[in-house]
Structures are given as structure tokens and as C-alpha cells.
N, C-alpha and C positions, 0 to 999 in steps of 0.2 A: 640874302633872305630878306622880302620883303616883308617886315614884320606884320601889314596894313591886311594882308592875304589871307584868309582864314589858310591853315591846315588843313587837310581834309581824312579826318579818324571815321575810323567804324570801329564795331566790338567783332570780336574775335570770337573763331567758330570753338565752340556750338554756342551763338548767340539763344541765352534764355529771353522765355516767353515774356517776362517780364521782368526785365535788367532793375536792378537799382543803381539811378543814375546819382549817386553820391557826392562829397564837397570836394575828394581829394582819388584822383585813380594813377596809375603810375604804366610807363615806357619802358626804358630806363625813369627816362625825364618828368617829372610829378605834373599831373595836367590837374586843374586844380578849376572846380566852379565860380564862376561870377563872383558873390558872395566873400569866399573865401580872396580868391583876385582881391576884391576890395579892402581887404583885413591886410592882404599883403603889402597891398599898393601905399596902403597909407605911411606902413612901418618905413618907406622909402628906402627901399635895402637896393645896395650903391650893386652892378655887376649882375642885375636880374632884369630880364628882359621877357615880358610877358606878348605868347606870339597868340593870335585868335584858333581857334580850334573847333571847327562845326563835325560832331560829332554826330551821324547818323543813326540815327534807333528808328527802326520801324520805319515808317515813315514820314519824321520830323527831323530833320538836324535841330540838335542842342550846342547854343556855345558855351562853351567850355574855353580855355587857354592853359597853352604850356606853356613851364615855366621853365625857361633858359637859362641857365647858368654860368655866366661865361667867365666868371671870375672863381681862377684856382686858386687854391695855396698846397704849396709842397708843405704838409706839417704834421706827415706822421713821425712820430717818436719809433725810431727804427727801432733802437733798442728796446723800448718799454714795451709795444705792440709787438703780436703774435704773427710777423708775414711766411709767406713764400712768395720767394724771390727767384725770380729767372737768373741762374748763377753764371750765362754768361754775358747779359748788361746791368744784371743789379735791377730789372723791372721788378715794382709790386703784381704779384699776380694773384694775389689773394689775401684776405686779413682776418685771421683766427679771432684776433683781439684787438681792439684800438688805444692806443693813447697819442694822444698829440703830443705835439712839439711847442712849448709855452711858452720859450723861448723864439720860437716865428711869429706865434701869434702875438705876444706881447710889441712885436716890433710893427706889427701891422696895425694903423688906427680899428677901436671897435664899427665906426660909419661902415669901414671897408669890407667888414666880416663879420654882419649881422648874417648873412648870407651866402656860402658858397661850396664848391665842389672839390673835395679832393682834388690833387694834381694828378695824384698815385693810383687812386680810384675811383670806380661812379659810386660815390658818396656824398651826400645832400647836407650838408649839415646848416642850420639855423642856432643865432645864439639864441641863450635866454630868455628875453625881452620880446624875442619874435613870439618865440613860442607859448609866452603867455596873453600875448594879442590874441592870438589862434584858439587859443582854450578858455577866453573870456568870450570868444562868440555864443550869440544866444540865439537859436537853439544850438548847440554843442556842434563842432564839423561831423560828420559822420566820411569814416573809410578814412581816416586817418588816423596817426598814431604820432608819437616821437619819443625818437629813445633816446636816452643820457648817456653821451658816448661813453662810459664807463662800463655802463651795461649792453652795448651795441659789441655784434659779433657775426658774423658771417652767416650763422641761421636764422639773424631778429628777423628779417621778411617773413619766413615762418613760423614764429609764436603768436 
């Protein structure tokens, strides 16, 4: 993928007459505003690529950034998490509650795990230091919330 050529995005139907273009939208990959990208860029996130994305809103295109997390870590604690697992191949089909395997994380240097995606599922994780940077933005970022791992479950996106 050529990361210099903007991806073309559009709002899904039904398109509101006055859409709220906030700092974070989701595809399943995060899509962030330029100001949020600036904060994430400053955190020097290894394994994260920002791809320009032009979002068509009415007659104009707004520049956003697709957050491509290519670093994936297989770090779900399969004993302590509540999972739905395919009986044939052991692949995780769903996560009802998530516990991370601390031994796996200890073996990965902190700078390599500031932001990553679970290998087992489409779940994007940010280290507390990155969350603190984002939450210190003035004004506060809109359209975004972080859920601590111990509170995360499969219905978190709907709360």
C-alpha cells in the first residue's frame, strides 16, 4: 500500500444533514483527525502507520488519518479470559472478557507495545502513557474513549 496516496472514505447511509466530524471514527481500524494524529505521532508509536484518508462530507473532502496497527501481539491469557474458541483449530472467535498474559507482555519492550492490535482479535490496545497524552489534549478529543482492559468486554463498543 502506498501510504502517501489518500484512501477515499465516505459516510455510510443514511448520511446526516450535519454530520459531526469528531476526532475519532472507526471502520474497524481507527480513523483520527489531524490533531489527534499529531498527539499520536509525538508518542512515536512503533508498529503504527498513519495513512491519509480523505472523507467526503457534502461538497468537501476532509483529511483524516487511518491508523494501521501492523504490530500484533498474541497476548490473550486463554485461561483467565472468557473466550469463544473454534473447537477445530483453537482460533478465538469471540472475547467476552479479556485478560492479557503479563508474561508475554514482559518479554516485549515497552516502546514496542505502546500501541498494538491483538493477534487473536480485532482489538486495538494503547499503553496508559499514550492514553494520558491523548486525554491531556485541550480541548478534549471528541468521539473517543478508552476502556481499561479489565473493564473491556465484547459489548464495550455499545456502552
